[in-house]
C-alpha positions as CSV (number, residue, x, y, z in Angstrom):
1,M,-110.3,91.1,47.5
2,A,-106.7,92.0,48.5
3,E,-107.6,90.6,51.9
4,E,-109.2,87.9,50.8
5,I,-106.0,86.6,48.9
6,S,-103.5,87.8,51.6
7,E,-102.2,84.7,53.8
8,S,-102.4,85.1,57.7
9,P,-99.2,85.2,59.6
10,N,-99.9,82.2,61.6
11,D,-100.8,80.2,58.8
12,P,-97.9,77.2,58.2
13,P,-95.8,77.8,54.8
14,P,-96.8,75.4,52.1
15,E,-95.1,72.3,52.4
16,T,-92.2,72.3,48.6
17,P,-92.6,68.5,46.2
18,P,-89.7,66.1,47.5
19,S,-86.9,66.6,44.9
20,P,-85.8,63.7,42.4
21,P,-82.8,61.6,43.9
22,S,-79.2,62.6,41.7
23,E,-77.2,60.5,39.7
24,P,-73.8,59.2,40.9
25,E,-71.1,60.7,40.0
26,F,-69.5,59.1,36.5
27,D,-65.8,59.0,35.9
28,S,-65.3,57.8,32.5
29,K,-61.5,56.6,33.3
30,T,-62.7,54.4,35.7
31,M,-65.6,53.1,35.3
32,R,-67.8,52.3,32.1
33,K,-71.7,51.8,31.6
34,T,-72.0,49.0,29.7
35,K,-71.2,45.3,30.0
36,P,-67.7,44.8,28.2
37,G,-67.7,42.2,24.9
38,L,-66.1,38.9,24.4
39,K,-65.7,39.4,20.9
40,R,-62.4,40.9,20.2
41,L,-61.2,38.0,23.0
42,F,-63.2,35.2,21.3
43,L,-61.2,36.1,18.1
44,T,-57.9,36.1,19.9
45,F,-58.4,33.0,22.1
46,T,-59.2,31.5,18.4
47,V,-55.9,32.6,17.0
48,L,-53.8,31.1,20.1
49,V,-55.9,28.3,20.0
50,S,-55.5,27.6,16.4
51,F,-51.3,27.7,17.0
52,L,-51.4,25.8,20.3
53,L,-53.3,22.8,18.5
54,G,-50.8,23.2,15.7
55,F,-47.5,22.2,17.7
56,P,-49.1,18.4,17.8
57,F,-49.3,18.3,14.1
58,L,-46.1,19.6,14.0
59,F,-44.5,16.9,16.2
60,K,-46.1,14.4,14.4
61,S,-44.6,15.6,11.4
62,V,-41.1,16.0,12.6
63,E,-41.3,12.9,14.5
64,I,-38.7,9.9,14.4
65,Y,-39.8,6.4,13.7
66,R,-39.1,4.1,16.3
67,S,-39.6,0.6,16.1
68,P,-39.9,-1.3,19.9
69,L,-37.1,-3.1,20.9
70,P,-37.0,-6.1,23.4
71,F,-34.8,-3.9,25.9
72,H,-35.9,-6.5,28.8
73,D,-34.9,-9.2,26.9
74,I,-31.7,-7.8,25.9
75,D,-30.6,-7.4,29.4
76,I,-31.5,-11.2,30.5
77,L,-29.2,-12.3,27.8
78,S,-26.0,-10.0,28.9
79,N,-26.9,-10.7,32.7
80,D,-26.9,-15.0,31.9
81,V,-24.0,-14.7,29.7
82,V,-22.2,-13.0,32.2
83,S,-23.4,-14.8,35.6
84,N,-24.4,-17.8,33.5
85,P,-21.2,-19.2,31.8
86,F,-21.8,-22.0,28.6
87,L,-22.4,-25.6,30.2
88,F,-21.0,-27.6,27.4
89,P,-22.1,-31.5,28.2
90,C,-19.3,-34.1,27.5
91,H,-19.7,-37.5,28.3
92,F,-16.5,-39.8,28.4
93,Q,-15.8,-43.2,28.8
94,A,-13.1,-45.4,29.3
95,I,-12.8,-49.3,28.5
96,F,-10.0,-51.9,29.8
97,V,-10.1,-54.7,27.4
98,P,-7.3,-57.3,27.9
99,S,-5.2,-58.0,24.8
100,D,-5.2,-62.1,25.4
101,P,-9.5,-63.3,26.2
102,K,-7.9,-66.1,28.4
103,S,-6.3,-63.9,30.6
104,S,-7.5,-63.0,33.8
105,S,-9.0,-59.6,34.9
106,I,-6.7,-57.0,36.8
107,D,-8.0,-56.1,39.8
108,V,-9.2,-52.5,39.5
109,N,-11.5,-50.8,41.9
110,L,-14.2,-48.6,39.7
111,D,-15.0,-46.3,42.1
112,E,-11.5,-45.4,43.4
113,L,-10.6,-45.4,39.8
114,E,-12.9,-42.8,39.0
115,L,-12.6,-40.7,42.0
116,S,-9.1,-40.4,40.6
117,I,-9.9,-39.1,37.3
118,R,-11.8,-37.1,38.6
119,S,-9.6,-35.3,40.7
120,K,-6.7,-35.1,38.0
121,I,-9.7,-33.7,35.5
122,T,-10.2,-31.0,38.4
123,K,-6.6,-30.6,38.9
124,L,-6.3,-29.7,35.0
125,A,-9.3,-27.1,34.9
126,S,-7.7,-25.4,37.6
127,K,-4.4,-24.7,36.0
128,G,-6.6,-22.9,33.4
129,I,-6.4,-25.9,31.2
130,G,-9.7,-27.1,29.2
131,S,-11.4,-24.2,31.6
132,Q,-12.1,-21.2,29.0
133,C,-15.2,-20.5,27.7
134,G,-16.8,-23.7,25.6
135,A,-15.2,-26.2,27.8
136,C,-17.4,-28.7,29.6
137,T,-14.6,-29.6,32.7
138,N,-17.6,-28.6,35.0
139,N,-20.4,-30.5,33.1
140,F,-19.2,-33.9,32.4
141,T,-20.0,-37.5,32.8
142,L,-17.6,-40.2,33.7
143,S,-18.3,-44.3,32.8
144,L,-15.8,-46.8,33.1
145,T,-15.9,-50.4,31.8
146,L,-13.7,-53.7,32.6
147,D,-14.6,-56.0,30.0
148,Y,-13.0,-58.8,31.3
149,G,-14.8,-62.0,30.5
150,D,-17.6,-60.7,33.9
151,C,-18.1,-56.9,32.1
152,T,-17.9,-54.5,35.2
153,Q,-19.5,-51.2,34.9
154,S,-19.8,-47.5,36.4
155,L,-22.2,-45.4,36.2
156,S,-24.0,-46.2,33.3
157,K,-24.5,-49.4,30.9
158,S,-23.7,-47.8,27.7
159,Y,-21.1,-49.6,26.3
160,K,-22.3,-53.7,25.2
161,C,-19.7,-56.0,27.0
162,G,-18.0,-58.0,24.5
163,L,-18.3,-55.3,21.7
164,I,-14.3,-54.9,21.0
165,R,-11.9,-57.7,20.9
166,A,-8.1,-56.5,21.5
167,V,-7.3,-59.8,19.6
168,D,-8.7,-58.4,16.3
169,L,-6.9,-55.4,16.4
170,D,-3.6,-55.3,15.0
171,F,-2.2,-52.8,16.4
172,S,0.6,-51.4,14.9
173,D,-1.9,-50.3,12.1
174,D,-3.2,-47.3,13.7
175,E,-5.6,-46.6,11.0
176,S,-6.8,-49.9,10.9
177,V,-7.5,-49.4,14.4
178,D,-9.4,-46.5,13.8
179,E,-11.7,-47.5,11.7
180,A,-12.3,-50.6,13.6
181,L,-13.0,-49.0,16.9
182,E,-15.5,-46.2,14.4
183,S,-17.2,-49.3,13.4
184,A,-18.1,-50.8,16.5
185,G,-19.9,-47.7,17.1
186,L,-18.3,-46.6,20.9
187,D,-20.3,-43.1,20.6
188,F,-23.7,-44.9,20.3
189,G,-25.1,-42.4,18.3
190,G,-24.2,-39.9,20.5
191,K,-21.0,-37.4,21.1
192,V,-18.9,-40.2,23.5
193,Y,-14.9,-39.7,24.1
194,S,-14.1,-43.2,24.2
195,V,-10.7,-44.2,25.5
196,V,-9.7,-47.9,25.3
197,V,-7.1,-49.4,27.2
198,V,-5.8,-52.6,26.2
199,V,-3.6,-54.0,29.6
200,N,-0.5,-56.3,28.5
201,G,-0.4,-55.6,25.1
202,D,1.7,-57.6,22.8
203,G,4.4,-56.5,20.5
204,V,4.7,-53.0,22.3
205,E,7.1,-51.5,23.8
206,G,6.3,-49.5,26.9
207,V,3.2,-47.4,26.5
208,K,1.3,-46.2,22.8
209,V,-1.2,-43.6,23.0
210,V,-3.0,-42.8,19.6
211,V,-5.7,-40.1,19.6
212,G,-8.1,-41.0,16.2
213,K,-9.6,-39.0,13.8
214,Y,-13.0,-39.7,15.3
215,R,-14.2,-39.4,19.0
216,H,-12.0,-42.4,20.8
217,A,-7.9,-42.9,21.4
218,W,-6.2,-46.0,22.6
219,I,-3.6,-46.9,25.0
220,V,-1.8,-50.2,24.6
221,G,0.9,-51.2,27.4
222,R,1.9,-53.5,30.1
223,D,2.8,-53.3,33.3
224,W,1.4,-49.9,34.8
225,G,-0.3,-48.6,38.0
226,V,-3.9,-47.3,38.5
227,E,-2.1,-43.5,39.1
228,E,-0.9,-43.7,36.1
229,V,-3.8,-44.8,33.7
230,A,-5.8,-42.1,35.9
231,E,-3.2,-39.5,34.7
232,R,-3.1,-40.3,30.9
233,L,-6.8,-40.6,30.8
234,A,-7.6,-37.2,32.5
235,E,-4.8,-35.8,30.1
236,I,-7.0,-37.4,27.1
237,F,-10.1,-36.3,28.0
238,V,-9.3,-32.3,29.2
239,K,-6.2,-31.7,27.1
240,V,-7.1,-33.3,23.8
241,F,-10.4,-33.7,23.8
242,V,-11.7,-30.6,25.5
243,N,-8.6,-28.4,24.8
244,G,-8.4,-29.6,21.5
245,G,-4.9,-30.1,21.8
246,R,-3.9,-26.8,21.9
247,E,-0.5,-25.5,23.6
248,E,0.7,-22.6,24.6
249,G,2.0,-20.4,22.2
250,L,-0.8,-21.0,19.3
251,I,-3.3,-18.7,18.7
252,H,-6.0,-17.7,21.0
253,G,-9.5,-18.7,20.3
254,E,-10.9,-15.0,20.3
255,F,-9.3,-14.3,17.5
256,M,-10.5,-16.6,15.2
257,P,-11.0,-16.1,11.9
258,V,-14.6,-15.8,11.3
259,G,-16.2,-12.9,9.4
260,A,-19.0,-10.6,11.7
261,D,-21.3,-11.9,9.0
262,G,-20.4,-15.8,9.5
263,R,-18.3,-16.1,6.6
264,I,-15.1,-16.4,5.7
265,V,-13.7,-15.8,1.6
266,L,-10.3,-18.1,1.2
267,S,-8.3,-16.3,-1.6
268,F,-5.3,-18.4,-3.1
269,N,-2.8,-16.0,-4.8
270,L,-0.1,-17.1,-6.9
271,L,2.6,-15.2,-7.2
272,N,5.6,-14.6,-10.1
273,A,8.0,-12.0,-8.8
274,D,9.8,-11.8,-12.5
275,P,7.7,-13.8,-15.1
276,R,10.5,-12.1,-17.3
277,D,12.5,-15.1,-15.4
278,W,9.5,-17.9,-15.9
279,T,6.2,-17.5,-15.7
280,Y,4.0,-20.3,-13.4
281,D,0.4,-20.9,-13.9
282,W,-2.0,-23.9,-11.5
283,D,-5.2,-25.8,-12.1
284,F,-6.7,-24.2,-9.0
285,Q,-10.0,-26.0,-10.1
286,K,-8.5,-29.5,-9.1
287,I,-7.5,-28.2,-5.3
288,D,-11.1,-26.8,-5.2
289,E,-12.7,-29.7,-6.4
290,T,-10.5,-32.4,-4.6
291,L,-8.9,-31.2,-2.0
292,L,-10.7,-28.1,-0.5
293,A,-14.3,-29.2,-0.9
294,P,-14.0,-31.9,2.2
295,M,-12.9,-29.1,4.3
296,I,-14.7,-26.6,3.6
297,D,-18.0,-28.8,3.8
298,V,-17.1,-30.3,7.7
299,L,-16.6,-26.8,8.4
300,G,-20.1,-25.7,7.5
301,P,-21.4,-25.3,10.9
302,I,-19.2,-22.7,11.8
303,A,-18.7,-20.7,8.9
304,N,-19.9,-20.3,5.4
305,I,-16.6,-20.2,3.5
306,S,-16.0,-19.1,-0.1
307,V,-13.0,-19.7,-2.6
308,E,-11.3,-17.7,-5.1
309,S,-7.7,-17.6,-6.8
310,Q,-5.9,-15.5,-8.7
311,V,-2.4,-15.2,-10.4
312,L,-0.5,-11.9,-10.4
313,Y,3.0,-10.7,-11.7
314,Y,5.8,-8.7,-11.1
315,T,5.0,-9.1,-7.6
316,P,8.5,-8.7,-5.8
317,K,8.9,-8.8,-2.3
318,F,10.1,-6.0,0.4
319,T,12.8,-7.8,1.9
320,F,16.3,-8.5,0.8
321,S,17.7,-11.9,1.3
322,S,21.4,-13.1,1.7
323,W,23.4,-15.6,0.2
324,D,24.3,-18.5,2.0
325,E,27.4,-20.2,0.8
326,K,26.9,-23.4,3.3
327,L,22.9,-23.9,2.5
328,G,23.2,-22.9,-1.3
329,G,20.5,-20.8,-1.4
330,Y,19.4,-17.1,-0.4
331,T,18.3,-16.7,3.0
332,L,15.4,-14.7,5.0
333,S,15.7,-14.9,8.5
334,T,12.6,-15.0,11.1
335,K,12.8,-11.2,12.2
336,D,12.6,-10.1,8.6
337,L,8.7,-11.7,7.6
338,P,7.0,-9.2,8.9
339,F,8.4,-7.4,6.1
340,F,8.3,-9.8,3.5
341,V,4.3,-9.1,2.6
342,N,4.9,-6.0,-0.1
343,S,1.5,-4.3,0.3
344,N,2.2,-1.4,-2.8
345,E,2.8,-4.2,-5.5
346,W,0.8,-7.3,-4.2
347,H,-2.8,-6.3,-4.9
348,L,-4.5,-9.2,-3.2
349,D,-7.4,-7.5,-2.0
350,T,-9.3,-7.7,-5.3
351,S,-12.3,-9.9,-3.5
352,I,-15.9,-9.1,-4.0
353,A,-16.0,-8.9,-0.3
354,A,-12.9,-6.9,0.7
355,G,-15.3,-4.1,1.7
356,G,-18.0,-6.1,3.5
357,R,-17.8,-7.9,7.1
358,S,-16.6,-11.2,5.9
359,K,-12.9,-12.3,6.9
360,I,-10.4,-12.4,4.2
361,L,-7.7,-15.0,4.4
362,Q,-5.0,-14.7,1.7
363,F,-2.6,-17.6,0.9
364,V,0.0,-16.9,-1.3
365,V,2.5,-19.1,-3.1
366,Y,5.6,-16.3,-4.0
367,V,7.7,-18.2,-6.8
368,P,10.9,-16.0,-6.5
369,S,12.9,-14.4,-9.0
370,A,16.3,-16.2,-10.5
371,K,18.5,-13.8,-9.2
372,E,17.3,-14.7,-5.5
373,C,16.5,-18.8,-6.1
374,P,16.5,-20.9,-4.0
375,L,14.9,-18.6,-1.7
376,L,15.2,-20.2,1.9
377,L,13.0,-19.2,5.5
378,Q,15.8,-19.5,8.0
379,L,14.6,-20.9,11.9
380,P,16.2,-18.7,14.8
381,N,17.8,-21.8,15.6
382,G,19.5,-21.4,11.9
383,E,17.8,-24.9,10.3
384,I,15.9,-24.1,7.3
385,S,12.0,-24.4,7.5
386,K,10.8,-28.0,6.1
387,T,7.7,-26.3,4.7
388,N,9.4,-23.0,3.9
389,A,5.9,-20.8,4.3
390,F,5.3,-19.1,7.4
391,I,1.6,-17.6,8.7
392,S,0.2,-14.1,10.1
393,P,-2.2,-14.2,12.6
394,M,-5.8,-12.9,11.3
395,W,-4.2,-12.4,7.7
396,G,-3.1,-15.6,6.5
397,G,-0.1,-17.5,5.1
398,V,2.9,-17.2,2.8
399,M,4.8,-20.3,0.7
400,V,7.8,-19.5,-1.0
401,W,8.1,-22.2,-3.9
402,N,11.5,-22.8,-5.4
403,P,11.4,-23.8,-9.0
404,Q,13.2,-27.1,-9.3
405,S,15.8,-26.0,-11.1
406,C,16.9,-22.1,-10.8
407,S,17.9,-21.3,-14.3
408,R,15.9,-18.6,-16.2
409,D,14.3,-19.7,-19.2
410,S,15.7,-18.1,-22.5
411,D,14.0,-15.1,-24.1
412,S,12.9,-17.2,-26.8
413,E,11.3,-19.8,-25.0
414,L,9.5,-18.3,-22.5
415,V,6.7,-20.4,-21.5
416,T,4.1,-21.0,-18.8
417,H,4.7,-23.5,-16.4
418,I,1.4,-25.3,-14.9
419,L,2.6,-26.6,-11.2
420,S,2.2,-30.8,-11.1
421,P,-0.2,-32.3,-9.0
422,E,2.6,-33.4,-6.8
423,D,3.8,-29.5,-6.2
424,L,-0.2,-28.9,-5.7
425,Q,-0.8,-31.6,-3.4
426,K,2.5,-30.2,-1.0
427,V,0.9,-26.9,-1.6
428,F,-2.6,-27.9,-0.2
429,E,-0.6,-29.7,2.7
430,V,0.8,-26.6,3.7
431,F,-2.0,-24.4,2.9
432,A,-4.1,-26.9,5.5
433,G,-1.9,-26.6,8.4
434,Q,-1.7,-22.9,8.3
435,F,-5.4,-23.1,8.0
436,R,-5.3,-25.3,11.4
437,Q,-2.9,-22.8,13.0
438,L,-5.2,-20.0,12.0
439,F,-7.9,-21.7,14.3
440,G,-5.8,-22.2,16.9
441,L,-4.8,-26.1,16.6
442,K,-1.5,-27.7,16.0
443,S,-0.6,-28.6,12.7
444,G,1.6,-31.4,13.8
445,S,0.8,-34.9,14.8
446,L,2.3,-35.4,17.8
447,H,1.3,-34.0,21.3
448,V,3.6,-34.3,24.5
449,G,2.1,-35.7,27.6
450,A,3.2,-35.4,31.1
451,L,3.9,-39.1,30.5
452,D,3.9,-39.7,27.0
453,T,4.0,-38.5,23.7
454,Y,0.6,-38.9,21.9
455,S,0.3,-39.8,18.2
456,L,-2.0,-37.8,17.0
457,L,-3.8,-39.8,13.2
458,A,-4.6,-36.5,10.8
459,S,-7.8,-36.8,8.7
460,E,-8.3,-36.1,4.9
461,K,-10.6,-33.8,5.5
462,G,-8.1,-31.4,7.5
463,F,-10.1,-31.4,10.7
464,T,-10.9,-34.4,12.9
465,E,-14.0,-34.6,14.6
466,W,-12.9,-34.4,18.2
467,E,-11.4,-31.0,17.1
468,L,-14.6,-30.0,15.0
469,D,-16.3,-30.6,18.1
470,F,-13.9,-28.1,20.0
471,L,-14.1,-25.4,17.3
472,S,-17.9,-25.8,17.7
473,R,-17.8,-25.3,21.4
474,Q,-15.2,-22.4,21.0
475,H,-17.4,-20.6,18.3
476,T,-20.7,-20.9,20.0
477,C,-19.6,-19.5,23.1
478,F,-17.6,-16.2,21.0
479,N,-20.5,-15.7,18.8
480,I,-23.2,-15.6,22.1
481,H,-20.4,-13.6,24.2
482,S,-20.3,-11.0,20.9
483,S,-23.8,-11.0,20.1
484,A,-25.0,-9.9,23.7
485,T,-22.4,-7.5,23.9
486,T,-23.4,-6.1,20.3
487,L,-26.9,-6.3,21.3
488,G,-26.3,-4.7,25.4
489,S,-24.6,-1.2,23.6
490,L,-27.1,-1.0,20.6
491,S,-30.0,-0.7,23.7
492,K,-28.0,1.3,25.0
493,L,-27.2,3.5,22.6
494,V,-31.1,4.1,21.6
495,Q,-31.9,4.4,25.1
496,S,-29.3,7.4,25.5
497,L,-30.5,9.0,21.8
498,P,-34.3,9.5,21.6
499,R,-34.4,11.0,18.3
500,M,-32.4,7.8,16.7
501,I,-34.2,6.1,13.8
502,I,-35.0,2.9,14.7
503,M,-36.7,0.8,11.3
504,D,-39.0,-2.5,11.5
505,E,-35.7,-4.2,10.1
506,I,-33.8,-3.4,12.9
507,G,-36.4,-4.7,15.3
508,K,-36.8,-7.9,13.6
509,Q,-33.0,-8.0,13.3
510,V,-33.1,-7.7,16.9
511,K,-35.9,-10.2,18.0
512,F,-34.1,-13.1,15.3
513,S,-30.9,-12.4,17.3
514,L,-32.5,-13.3,20.4
515,E,-34.1,-15.9,19.5
516,A,-31.1,-17.5,17.7
517,A,-29.0,-16.5,20.9
518,N,-31.6,-18.3,22.9
519,L,-31.8,-21.3,20.6
520,A,-27.8,-22.0,20.6
521,R,-27.4,-21.9,24.6
522,S,-30.4,-24.3,24.8
523,N,-28.6,-26.9,22.2
524,A,-25.7,-26.3,23.8
525,S,-26.7,-27.3,27.1
526,L,-28.3,-30.7,25.1
527,G,-25.0,-31.4,23.8
528,F,-26.0,-30.5,19.9
529,Y,-22.2,-28.7,19.0
530,D,-23.2,-28.4,15.4
531,A,-26.6,-26.8,16.0
532,S,-25.6,-24.3,18.6
533,A,-22.8,-23.2,16.6
534,V,-25.3,-22.8,13.1
535,S,-28.1,-20.5,15.4
536,S,-24.7,-18.8,17.5
537,R,-23.3,-17.9,13.9
538,Q,-26.9,-16.2,12.8
539,A,-27.2,-14.8,16.7
540,R,-24.0,-13.0,15.8
541,S,-24.5,-12.0,12.6
542,L,-28.4,-10.1,13.0
543,A,-27.1,-8.4,16.0
544,E,-24.1,-7.0,13.8
545,D,-26.4,-6.0,10.5
546,A,-28.9,-4.6,13.3
547,F,-26.2,-2.0,14.9
548,F,-24.6,-1.3,11.2
549,H,-27.7,-0.5,10.4
550,P,-27.5,2.7,7.8
551,S,-30.8,3.9,8.9
552,I,-29.1,4.5,12.4
553,M,-25.4,5.5,11.1
554,S,-27.1,9.0,9.6
555,V,-29.1,10.4,12.0
556,S,-27.3,9.0,15.1
557,Y,-26.6,12.2,16.8
558,Y,-30.2,13.7,15.4
559,S,-31.0,14.9,18.8
560,F,-34.2,17.3,20.2
561,E,-32.2,20.7,20.3
562,H,-31.1,20.0,16.5
563,C,-34.9,19.9,15.8
564,F,-35.8,23.2,17.5
565,A,-32.8,24.8,16.4
566,V,-34.3,24.1,13.0
567,Y,-37.8,24.8,13.1
568,S,-38.0,27.1,15.9
569,P,-37.0,30.3,13.5
570,F,-40.4,29.3,11.3
571,F,-42.6,29.5,14.3
572,L,-41.5,31.4,17.3
573,P,-41.2,34.9,15.9
574,V,-45.3,34.8,15.1
575,S,-46.2,32.2,17.9
576,M,-44.7,35.0,20.6
577,H,-46.7,37.8,18.6
578,V,-49.7,35.9,19.4
579,L,-49.1,35.0,22.6
580,L,-48.5,38.7,23.7
581,A,-51.3,39.5,22.1
582,A,-53.7,37.1,23.9
583,L,-52.2,38.3,27.1
584,R,-52.8,41.9,26.4
585,E,-56.4,41.4,25.3
586,W,-57.1,39.6,28.2
587,R,-55.2,42.4,30.2
588,R,-57.7,44.9,28.6
589,Y,-61.0,42.4,29.1
590,K,-60.3,42.4,32.8
591,Q,-59.8,46.2,33.3
592,E,-62.9,46.6,31.4
593,K,-64.9,44.4,33.6
594,A,-63.5,46.1,36.6
595,K,-64.6,49.4,35.2
596,Y,-68.1,48.1,34.7
597,L,-68.6,46.5,38.0
598,L,-67.4,49.5,39.5
599,W,-69.8,51.6,38.1
600,K,-72.5,48.9,38.8
601,S,-71.8,49.2,42.3
602,T,-71.4,52.3,42.5
603,E,-74.7,53.0,40.9
604,K,-76.2,50.4,43.6
605,V,-74.9,52.7,46.5
606,A,-76.2,55.6,45.0
607,S,-79.9,54.4,44.6
């Protein structure tokens, strides 16, 4: 049996069964067998995204409202004002008529005379006369007419021949001649400046030149040359009609006493220095209704004028006067006038417009006390002022009014004296002259020319029509320049401060200001002086209102850095933690996924 189960030594050994494959080595620090989940990553990034989505709502909640402004239109207006000066059109005409219709016509070459007048106008403009802003020496038409039976005209046929007959005019009465020329209708419904030249005028010694209160003048004389006529015509056209009769030393046009809102408040004050000596009052309503109303009405296109008055007591002056035996009164020299107004005792700024942007002009009637009566203002040449008054540019004027009798009232007979209508008339005439001077116009009735002295007729309204034209042109030019400068400054300010509040009201004011400025320029180019003055006044007022709007003045420097500094303490700490947690979770997820991928690759190699 043992032999049967014994194996033969020559038999091959039995085959061993194959062993199962060994598992790859697993390192728990660098490998993982399960795929990392996205739950933690999803929650972390959900919190981060919620924070990121909240920032637009935060910025929207702190957003500054800015109404869109027409920056391009503002730049166009500013550039046009600088590069394209105002070209107000002016129309001049000279009419030559004989003093006697039966006289023969003079031998005048209209073309030669027109060239001479134009050259002299250009020469005057080159000297700076009539070339300021608002002038029209670079944009004018000139028409000449010889009305000597056979009517000869140059340039246009606007004048109707035979309309003026010198024989029907009494040149010794300037007022009647002025009214006769106005009734003749020389302007033909437009603004035409006319000069009537009467040749060989009888009853006139030398040459008489008169400028009326409308838009015409007349020259009467005998035996003059063509060059002399051209010189006189050019002077009247440029120095009077275009330049308003202004002379050197007068107040410049840029100091026109009109407020930024286009309003003027005339404050009339009657000051009693010492009411223990005497007390004076006035019926100011008569001045307002009969004297001031016509003047305020004609100045309507230039400014909106309101009037107020008051009577003050115990208002001594600030300077001391000295007795002059020769003059028989107390004198005050002009060098002391700057200290005449006593701002500590004169409570003049009581107007409701004192705190606004309206211009207040103070007109003061000073009644001195008995111990310095009569009080006289002495000029530098030693003479006494005829008006006993003086002006202060951009402030107003003062008139010293001395009672007829400088003896003080007795204590038992102290009564209130009322200024008589004659005294009120004199006071108003002085104030009217001061008001004209504040506007840069002459207060006298004479204009000294190169060849003659011209007589300037005064208007009962305080301003002649050609003076109103001059003021309208000058005021329009000044207002447009001012509005363009203000809008340009506002544009630069708004663009430099992106956090500035711009309300819809400001946007509308800027829009309307631009429209009014463009309308004023259009009216000016068409010769509508009054309409252009009104539109320019509106343009300046709206531009000023927009620039000084309270909503932008309070937060002019509310910058983005300020906003960041205010809100960063609330959101920066939490947002940093959330961001760091998201970065850390993203890094962990990448590491765990790398472990899983390493295990999968090791397992694949092992199999």
